[in-house]
N, C-alpha and C positions, 0 to 999 in steps of 0.2 A: 486524400489531403494529408499533407505532412506538416509537422510542427515547424515553425521558423527556426532557422539554423542557430540563431543566437540563444535559443532556449536549450539546445542539446548539450548535455554534459556526459561524462563517463561515470559509471558506478564505481565507487571506491574499492569494492571487493572483487567484482568480476570484469570490470572495464567495459561493460556493454553500454551502448549509447542509450541514455534515458532523458526524460524531461521531468521536472518537478512541477506538480500541479497543486492547486488548492481544491479541496473537495467542496462541492456545493452544499453538502449536508451540514458540515460543521466548520469549514474553513481550515482544516488541518492539511499539512503538506503530505503529498503522496507521490512516490516515484512511479512513473509509467514508462514502459518501453517506447522508444522514440519512433519505431516503425509501426505503421498501421497494421492491425491484425484482425481479420474477419472473425476469428474465434474469440476475441477479447470480450470482456464483460463490462468495460467502462467506455464512456463516450467523452472525448476530450474536445474542448472548444477554446478558441482564443478570444478572451474578453475584450471589451472596448478599452480597458485600461492597460492592455498589453500583457496581462497575466493569463496563464493557461488554467482552465477550470476543468474538473473531472466530475462526472456523475456516474453512478452505477446504472447499467442497463438491466432493467427488471422486467418481469412479465407484465406489470402494469404500464411501464413505459419502455417498450422494446424498440421504438422507432429512433432512428438517427436523424437529427434535425439538420437542415442546411448549415454548413459551417462547422459541423462536428465530424470527427472520425473515430472509428472504433479502435480500441487499443487494449493491451494486456497490462495489468498491474505488474510492476517489476518484481515484487515479492514472490509472485507465482513462478517466475522463470529464472531468477538469479541462481547461478551455479555455485556461489559461495555465500549463502545467507548468513547473517549474524547469528551467534549462539542464542538459543531460547532463554528468556528470562524466567526466573522463578516467580511463582504466583504469590504476591503479598509478602514475601520475605519470611514466611513462617516455616519453621522446620517441620519435617514430616515426623510423625510419631513412630517410635520403634516397635510399638506393640507390647512394650514391657509394662509392668505394673508401676503406677505412680508411687514414688517413695513417700512414706508418711512418718512422722516422728514416732519413735518407740515409746509405748506407754506400758506401765506395770500395773 
């Protein structure tokens, strides 16, 4: 099964065809490759509201239900991924001794 053509857009970085889906776990947007992939680890379905939904295929729920197709998250295959963000905005320590006020 393929996604409806009106959902397919191009990645802004690598220009590959993708679809934007909402995750079933927390409702966040996730880009997914538009072409079905048997090696993919997510299952995409078209909701009754016309929105595409994605869920992770896990060992506990490995089956693909009727109306779903297996796909690959686009973050795993993008040839021009965005630069990595720093964690928390904290600077790394240089390993030097912390300066303390001089006392006599």
